[in-house]
C-alpha positions as CSV (number, residue, x, y, z in Angstrom):
1,M,77.7,58.2,-62.7
2,R,78.0,61.9,-62.5
3,I,75.0,64.3,-62.6
4,L,75.1,68.1,-62.8
5,F,71.8,69.7,-61.5
6,V,71.4,73.5,-62.1
7,T,68.5,74.7,-60.2
8,A,66.7,78.0,-59.4
9,T,68.0,81.2,-57.7
10,R,64.8,81.8,-55.7
11,V,64.3,79.7,-52.7
12,G,60.7,78.7,-53.5
13,D,61.5,77.5,-57.0
14,A,64.6,75.7,-55.8
15,I,62.5,73.9,-53.1
16,L,60.0,72.7,-55.7
17,S,62.9,71.5,-57.8
18,T,64.0,69.1,-55.0
19,G,61.4,66.6,-56.1
20,L,63.4,66.1,-59.3
21,L,66.6,65.9,-57.3
22,D,65.1,63.3,-55.1
23,H,64.1,61.3,-58.2
24,L,67.6,61.4,-59.6
25,T,69.1,60.2,-56.4
26,R,66.6,57.2,-56.2
27,A,66.9,56.3,-59.9
28,H,70.7,56.4,-59.9
29,P,71.9,55.2,-56.4
30,G,75.7,55.9,-55.9
31,A,75.6,58.8,-58.4
32,R,78.0,61.6,-57.6
33,L,76.1,64.9,-57.8
34,T,77.2,68.5,-58.5
35,I,74.5,71.1,-57.7
36,A,74.6,74.6,-58.9
37,C,72.2,77.3,-57.2
38,G,71.9,80.8,-56.0
39,P,73.3,81.9,-52.6
40,A,69.8,82.2,-51.0
41,A,69.1,78.6,-51.8
42,A,72.5,77.1,-51.1
43,S,71.8,76.0,-47.4
44,L,69.1,73.5,-48.9
45,F,71.6,71.1,-50.4
46,P,74.6,70.2,-48.1
47,A,73.0,66.9,-46.8
48,V,71.8,65.6,-50.3
49,P,73.0,62.0,-50.7
50,G,75.9,61.7,-53.1
51,L,76.8,65.4,-53.1
52,E,80.2,65.8,-54.5
53,K,80.2,69.6,-55.1
54,L,77.9,72.6,-54.4
55,I,78.4,75.5,-56.8
56,V,77.0,78.9,-55.5
57,L,76.2,81.1,-58.4
58,D,76.7,84.7,-57.1
59,K,75.2,87.0,-59.8
60,M,77.9,89.0,-61.6
61,V,78.0,91.7,-64.2
62,L,77.8,90.6,-67.9
63,S,76.5,87.2,-66.5
64,L,80.2,86.1,-65.7
65,H,78.8,83.8,-63.1
66,W,77.9,81.4,-65.9
67,L,81.5,81.4,-67.0
68,G,82.4,80.4,-63.5
69,L,80.0,77.5,-63.7
70,W,81.6,76.4,-67.0
71,T,85.0,76.7,-65.5
72,A,84.0,74.5,-62.5
73,C,82.3,71.9,-64.7
74,V,84.2,71.6,-68.0
75,G,86.7,69.1,-67.0
76,C,84.1,66.4,-66.3
77,C,82.3,64.0,-68.5
78,W,78.7,64.2,-67.4
79,D,76.2,61.3,-67.7
80,I,73.3,63.7,-67.0
81,V,72.9,67.3,-67.0
82,V,69.7,68.8,-65.7
83,D,69.5,72.6,-66.3
84,L,66.4,74.3,-64.9
85,R,67.8,77.6,-65.8
86,N,68.4,76.8,-69.5
87,A,71.7,78.6,-69.4
88,P,73.4,78.3,-72.9
89,I,76.7,77.8,-71.2
90,T,75.6,74.3,-70.1
91,Y,75.4,73.2,-73.7
92,L,79.2,73.6,-74.0
93,L,79.6,70.9,-71.4
94,W,80.1,67.3,-72.5
95,A,77.1,65.2,-71.5
96,K,75.6,61.9,-72.5
97,R,72.0,63.2,-71.6
98,R,70.7,66.6,-71.0
99,F,67.4,68.0,-69.9
100,G,66.1,71.6,-69.6
101,M,62.9,73.5,-68.8
102,G,60.0,73.7,-71.3
103,R,57.6,76.5,-71.6
104,S,54.9,76.8,-68.8
105,R,51.3,76.1,-69.7
106,P,48.3,78.2,-68.6
107,D,46.8,77.1,-65.2
108,E,49.7,74.8,-64.7
109,H,51.4,74.4,-61.3
110,R,55.1,75.0,-61.2
111,L,55.7,71.5,-59.8
112,V,54.1,69.9,-62.9
113,Q,56.2,72.1,-65.2
114,L,59.3,71.0,-63.4
115,A,58.3,67.4,-63.5
116,R,57.8,67.5,-67.3
117,V,61.7,68.1,-67.5
118,L,62.2,64.4,-66.7
119,G,59.0,63.1,-68.2
120,L,57.2,62.8,-64.7
121,E,54.3,65.1,-65.1
122,S,51.8,62.4,-64.6
123,A,53.1,61.9,-61.1
124,P,55.2,64.9,-60.1
125,P,57.7,64.0,-57.4
126,S,57.0,65.9,-54.1
127,P,59.7,68.3,-52.8
128,R,62.2,66.8,-50.4
129,V,64.8,68.6,-48.2
130,W,67.5,66.6,-46.6
131,T,68.6,67.6,-43.1
132,S,71.7,66.6,-41.2
133,A,71.7,65.2,-37.6
134,E,73.3,68.5,-36.5
135,A,70.3,70.5,-38.1
136,R,67.8,68.3,-36.3
137,E,69.7,68.7,-32.9
138,R,69.6,72.5,-33.3
139,A,65.9,72.4,-34.2
140,A,65.2,70.3,-31.0
141,R,66.8,73.1,-28.9
142,L,65.0,75.9,-30.7
143,V,61.7,74.1,-30.7
144,P,61.8,72.0,-27.6
145,D,59.3,69.2,-26.7
146,G,56.1,70.5,-25.2
147,P,52.7,71.7,-26.1
148,P,51.8,71.9,-30.0
149,V,53.3,74.7,-32.0
150,L,51.6,76.9,-34.5
151,A,54.0,78.1,-37.1
152,I,53.5,81.6,-38.6
153,G,55.3,83.1,-41.7
154,P,54.3,86.8,-41.6
155,T,56.9,88.1,-44.1
156,A,57.4,87.8,-47.9
157,N,60.0,89.1,-50.4
158,W,57.5,91.8,-51.5
159,I,55.2,94.0,-49.4
160,G,52.3,93.5,-51.8
161,K,52.1,89.8,-50.8
162,T,52.2,90.5,-47.1
163,W,49.1,90.1,-44.9
164,R,48.9,92.8,-42.2
165,A,50.5,91.9,-38.8
166,E,47.4,92.8,-36.9
167,R,45.4,90.2,-38.9
168,F,48.1,87.5,-38.2
169,V,47.7,88.5,-34.4
170,E,44.1,88.2,-34.6
171,L,44.2,84.8,-36.4
172,I,46.7,83.4,-33.8
173,E,44.5,84.5,-31.0
174,R,41.4,82.8,-32.7
175,L,43.3,79.5,-33.4
176,T,45.1,79.2,-30.1
177,G,42.3,80.5,-27.8
178,P,40.1,78.3,-25.8
179,Q,37.7,77.5,-28.6
180,G,40.4,77.3,-31.2
181,I,41.8,74.2,-33.1
182,L,45.1,74.6,-31.1
183,P,44.1,75.9,-27.6
184,G,47.1,77.1,-25.6
185,A,49.5,76.2,-28.5
186,R,52.9,77.8,-28.5
187,V,53.5,80.0,-31.6
188,A,56.7,80.0,-33.6
189,V,57.4,83.0,-35.9
190,F,59.6,82.3,-38.9
191,G,61.5,84.6,-41.1
192,R,65.0,85.9,-42.3
193,D,67.0,88.2,-39.8
194,D,66.6,91.2,-42.3
195,E,62.7,90.7,-42.1
196,R,62.7,91.3,-38.4
197,P,61.1,94.7,-38.5
198,Q,58.3,93.3,-40.6
199,A,57.8,90.4,-38.1
200,L,58.2,92.2,-34.9
201,P,54.6,93.4,-34.3
202,V,53.6,89.7,-34.5
203,I,56.4,88.4,-32.2
204,E,55.6,91.1,-29.6
205,A,51.9,90.3,-29.6
206,I,52.5,86.6,-28.6
207,P,52.6,86.1,-24.8
208,E,56.2,85.4,-23.8
209,H,55.5,82.0,-22.3
210,R,54.1,80.9,-25.6
211,R,56.4,82.6,-28.0
212,I,59.1,81.0,-30.0
213,D,61.2,83.7,-32.0
214,L,62.8,82.1,-35.0
215,V,63.5,85.3,-37.0
216,L,67.2,84.5,-36.4
217,G,68.9,84.2,-39.7
218,L,68.9,80.3,-39.5
219,D,70.1,78.3,-42.5
220,L,67.3,76.7,-44.5
221,A,68.1,73.1,-43.3
222,T,67.7,74.1,-39.7
223,V,64.5,76.0,-40.5
224,H,63.2,72.9,-42.2
225,A,64.0,70.8,-39.2
226,C,62.2,73.4,-36.9
227,L,59.1,73.4,-39.1
228,A,59.0,69.6,-39.0
229,R,58.5,69.9,-35.2
230,T,55.5,72.2,-35.5
231,A,51.8,71.2,-35.8
232,L,50.5,73.7,-38.5
233,Y,52.0,76.4,-40.7
234,I,50.2,79.5,-41.9
235,G,52.0,82.2,-43.9
236,N,52.2,84.4,-47.0
237,D,53.1,83.1,-50.4
238,S,57.0,82.7,-50.1
239,G,59.8,80.2,-50.1
240,L,59.2,79.6,-46.5
241,M,55.7,78.4,-47.2
242,H,57.1,75.7,-49.7
243,L,59.7,74.8,-47.1
244,A,56.9,74.1,-44.6
245,A,54.9,72.0,-47.1
246,S,58.0,70.0,-47.8
247,T,58.1,68.8,-44.2
248,G,54.5,67.2,-44.8
249,I,53.0,69.3,-41.9
250,P,49.6,70.9,-42.7
251,T,50.4,74.2,-44.6
252,L,48.1,76.9,-45.4
253,G,49.4,79.6,-48.0
254,L,47.9,83.1,-48.1
255,F,47.6,84.5,-51.6
256,G,46.6,87.7,-53.3
257,P,48.8,89.3,-55.9
258,S,50.3,86.0,-56.8
259,Q,48.7,83.0,-58.4
260,E,48.0,80.0,-56.3
261,V,47.2,77.9,-59.4
262,H,51.0,78.2,-60.1
263,Y,52.4,78.4,-56.6
264,A,50.2,76.8,-54.1
265,P,51.9,74.8,-51.4
266,C,52.3,71.2,-52.5
267,G,51.1,68.0,-50.7
268,P,48.2,66.1,-49.4
269,L,48.1,68.4,-46.3
270,A,48.5,71.7,-48.1
271,A,46.0,74.3,-48.9
272,A,45.7,77.9,-50.2
273,V,43.2,80.7,-49.4
274,R,43.2,84.0,-51.3
275,T,41.7,87.4,-51.2
276,E,38.1,88.0,-52.4
277,Q,39.7,89.7,-55.6
278,S,41.1,87.4,-58.2
279,Y,44.6,87.8,-59.3
280,D,43.4,89.5,-62.5
281,T,41.5,92.2,-60.7
282,I,43.6,92.8,-57.6
283,F,45.9,95.4,-59.1
284,P,44.4,98.9,-59.0
285,P,44.6,101.3,-62.0
286,G,48.0,102.9,-62.3
287,F,49.6,100.2,-60.2
288,D,53.4,100.5,-59.4
289,H,55.0,97.6,-57.8
290,R,57.8,99.8,-56.3
291,R,55.3,102.1,-54.4
292,T,52.5,99.7,-53.4
293,G,51.5,98.7,-49.9
294,T,49.9,95.4,-49.1
295,L,47.5,94.0,-51.7
296,M,46.2,91.4,-49.2
297,D,43.4,93.4,-47.5
298,G,40.8,91.4,-49.4
299,L,41.7,88.4,-47.3
300,S,39.7,88.5,-44.0
301,V,40.7,86.9,-40.8
302,E,37.5,85.0,-40.9
303,S,38.3,83.4,-44.3
304,A,41.8,82.5,-43.2
305,A,40.5,81.0,-40.1
306,T,37.9,79.0,-41.9
307,A,40.6,77.6,-44.3
308,A,42.9,76.8,-41.4
309,Q,40.1,75.0,-39.6
310,G,39.2,72.9,-42.7
311,L,42.8,72.0,-43.3
312,W,43.1,70.9,-39.7
313,R,40.0,68.8,-39.8
314,R,41.5,67.1,-43.0
315,Y,44.8,66.4,-41.1
316,Q,42.8,64.9,-38.2
317,G,40.9,62.8,-40.6
318,A,44.1,61.5,-42.3
319,A,45.7,60.8,-39.0
320,A,42.6,58.8,-37.6
């Protein structure tokens, strides 16, 4: 059996789609998989069971990247085509069965919308990221055994979604201080290498003997393996947040100018906390997304700490 799976360009959406991919590998053991995705998400997939080909769709003028996908796939007789981009070009491929995205529904999480593609909305499959032994070995060197690790994601793909660095620092001090939920914990800071200027104030505020700097341009599979070695993740709404949740560790997402009803982290040990302002009221008159600063000031350190403490108690209760 041969399956073509066309997934999202954005990392967060691609991670959420891995639940469908996991379902397909379980439902069709031994199937040969071809996965098409954008460059940012490509390192999520090399360890997927049954992967035969990974097609990286670099955006081109006149949408010629879709022609490249057709050229790479037209010679095959596909048993299943799952196209989460609804690209017209995939309808020109021979397939016994094909599935695509339907319209989103109000107040519906993206995971449920994705699950509906295969009729799984009553029990949406959780995201699953596969890691190689090499990625796990790298992670063990980057996050060595020792005291618990608080993972922090202080960056995002848009400044409006970014909580101020000084608030992250205050939250870290509160959670890892003598009276905190993780007293004396090490702190790992995650982010892309091009986000280093944004993350640097947080990195430099952490005592060196407790600091783990992972703003290094690591591939996503290695980042996933590193996150799996931490105790708790707190970060802005981003692909990194979804990657953390996919490991099963307690994950707290910070929201303001994005809707947690659609993109809150997924899982039994995931939670979201947002600004005092709702999504509908957070944008000021005359708002210009190109010139805005952070829109996260309505989220206090106190609110984030309370949410983190509640999530940690839930985790401890589940582990008992």
